[in-house]
C-alpha positions as CSV (number, residue, x, y, z in Angstrom):
1,M,34.1,-99.3,-265.9
2,T,34.6,-101.2,-262.7
3,E,35.8,-99.7,-259.5
4,A,38.5,-101.5,-257.7
5,T,37.5,-102.2,-254.2
6,T,39.9,-102.7,-251.4
7,A,39.4,-104.4,-248.1
8,P,39.4,-102.1,-245.1
9,P,42.6,-102.0,-243.2
10,A,43.0,-104.6,-240.5
11,P,42.6,-103.2,-237.0
12,I,45.8,-102.8,-235.0
13,T,44.8,-105.7,-232.9
14,D,45.3,-108.0,-235.9
15,V,48.9,-107.1,-236.6
16,P,50.7,-110.5,-236.5
17,G,53.3,-110.8,-233.9
18,L,52.8,-107.3,-232.4
19,P,51.9,-108.2,-228.9
20,G,54.6,-110.8,-228.7
21,R,57.3,-108.4,-229.8
22,V,56.1,-105.8,-227.3
23,Y,56.2,-108.2,-224.4
24,V,59.6,-109.6,-225.4
25,I,61.1,-106.1,-225.7
26,A,59.5,-105.0,-222.4
27,A,60.9,-108.1,-220.6
28,G,64.3,-107.4,-222.0
29,L,64.2,-103.8,-220.8
30,G,63.0,-105.0,-217.4
31,L,65.8,-107.5,-217.1
32,T,68.3,-104.9,-218.2
33,A,66.9,-102.4,-215.6
34,V,67.2,-104.9,-212.8
35,L,70.7,-106.0,-213.7
36,A,72.0,-102.4,-214.3
37,L,70.3,-101.0,-211.2
38,S,71.4,-104.0,-209.1
39,L,75.0,-103.2,-210.0
40,A,74.4,-99.6,-208.9
41,G,73.0,-100.9,-205.6
42,E,69.4,-99.9,-206.4
43,W,67.8,-103.3,-207.0
44,A,64.5,-102.2,-205.6
45,V,64.2,-99.5,-208.2
46,G,64.8,-102.1,-210.9
47,L,62.1,-104.3,-209.5
48,L,59.7,-101.3,-209.3
49,I,60.4,-100.5,-213.0
50,C,59.8,-104.2,-213.8
51,T,56.5,-104.0,-211.9
52,G,55.5,-100.9,-214.0
53,L,56.4,-102.7,-217.2
54,A,54.2,-105.7,-216.0
55,L,51.4,-103.3,-215.1
56,G,51.6,-101.8,-218.6
57,A,51.5,-105.2,-220.1
58,V,48.4,-106.1,-218.2
59,N,46.8,-102.9,-219.2
60,S,47.7,-103.6,-222.8
61,R,46.2,-107.1,-222.7
62,L,43.0,-105.8,-221.1
63,T,42.8,-103.1,-223.7
64,R,43.1,-105.6,-226.6
65,A,40.5,-107.8,-225.0
66,S,38.1,-104.8,-224.6
67,I,38.6,-103.8,-228.2
68,A,37.9,-107.3,-229.4
69,R,34.8,-107.6,-227.2
70,F,33.3,-104.3,-228.3
71,T,34.0,-104.8,-232.0
72,A,32.9,-108.5,-232.1
73,T,29.2,-107.5,-232.0
74,G,29.5,-105.2,-235.0
75,Q,27.6,-102.5,-233.1
76,A,30.1,-101.1,-230.7
77,D,28.6,-98.9,-228.0
78,K,30.9,-96.0,-227.6
79,R,29.6,-95.1,-224.1
80,K,30.1,-98.6,-222.8
81,F,33.6,-98.7,-224.3
82,A,34.5,-95.4,-222.7
83,V,33.2,-96.4,-219.3
84,A,35.1,-99.7,-219.5
85,S,38.3,-97.8,-220.5
86,L,37.9,-95.4,-217.6
87,V,37.4,-98.3,-215.1
88,R,40.4,-100.1,-216.5
89,L,42.6,-97.0,-216.3
90,G,41.2,-96.3,-212.8
91,Y,42.4,-99.7,-211.7
92,V,45.9,-99.2,-213.2
93,T,46.1,-95.8,-211.6
94,G,45.1,-97.2,-208.2
95,V,47.6,-99.9,-208.3
96,A,50.3,-97.5,-209.4
97,A,49.3,-95.1,-206.6
98,V,49.6,-97.8,-204.0
99,F,53.1,-98.6,-205.1
100,V,54.1,-94.9,-205.2
101,F,53.0,-94.3,-201.6
102,A,53.9,-97.8,-200.2
103,F,57.5,-97.6,-201.3
104,P,58.9,-94.2,-200.7
105,P,61.2,-92.6,-201.9
106,N,61.5,-94.9,-205.0
107,G,57.9,-95.9,-205.5
108,W,57.4,-93.3,-208.3
109,T,59.7,-95.5,-210.5
110,I,56.8,-97.8,-211.2
111,L,55.5,-94.9,-213.4
112,V,58.8,-95.1,-215.3
113,G,58.0,-98.7,-216.1
114,I,54.4,-97.9,-217.2
115,A,55.6,-95.0,-219.4
116,T,58.4,-97.1,-220.9
117,F,56.0,-99.9,-221.8
118,Q,53.7,-97.3,-223.6
119,V,56.7,-96.0,-225.5
120,V,57.6,-99.5,-226.6
121,V,54.0,-100.1,-227.7
122,M,54.0,-96.9,-229.7
123,C,57.4,-97.7,-231.4
124,V,56.5,-101.3,-232.2
125,T,53.1,-100.3,-233.5
126,S,54.2,-97.3,-235.6
127,L,57.1,-99.0,-237.4
128,P,55.0,-101.4,-239.5
129,L,52.5,-98.6,-240.2
130,L,55.3,-96.3,-241.4
131,K,56.6,-99.0,-243.7
132,E,53.1,-99.5,-245.1
133,I,52.7,-95.8,-245.7
134,R,56.1,-95.6,-247.5
135,R,55.1,-98.5,-249.8
136,A,51.9,-96.8,-250.8
């Protein structure tokens, strides 16, 4: 008897087209926010949401680079990865906090942009995985 061996699943960073789709959707949402909020007389809120989307995109890109760097060696050090993640999140939090306090009363809307980007990432990431689970 021979056992069928299967290749391990590809890491999420290897999903073809995933980052591009996320960035295109985020850009579309940002443009929509700016246009809609400009018509409502709140163009600054639209720009802050776009800034949050951009900050989420930068965080996403840095996360992907960090994952690639730590897995490339084959011996990923969990402690170094955790420290790198905390530093990256600290920078993102610091930049967001500057905007929150520098642009009252609407500065908090940068957090809406960051949160929206994360929701887009989760949706775009989970749909191919759900399709794969259904096929199995």
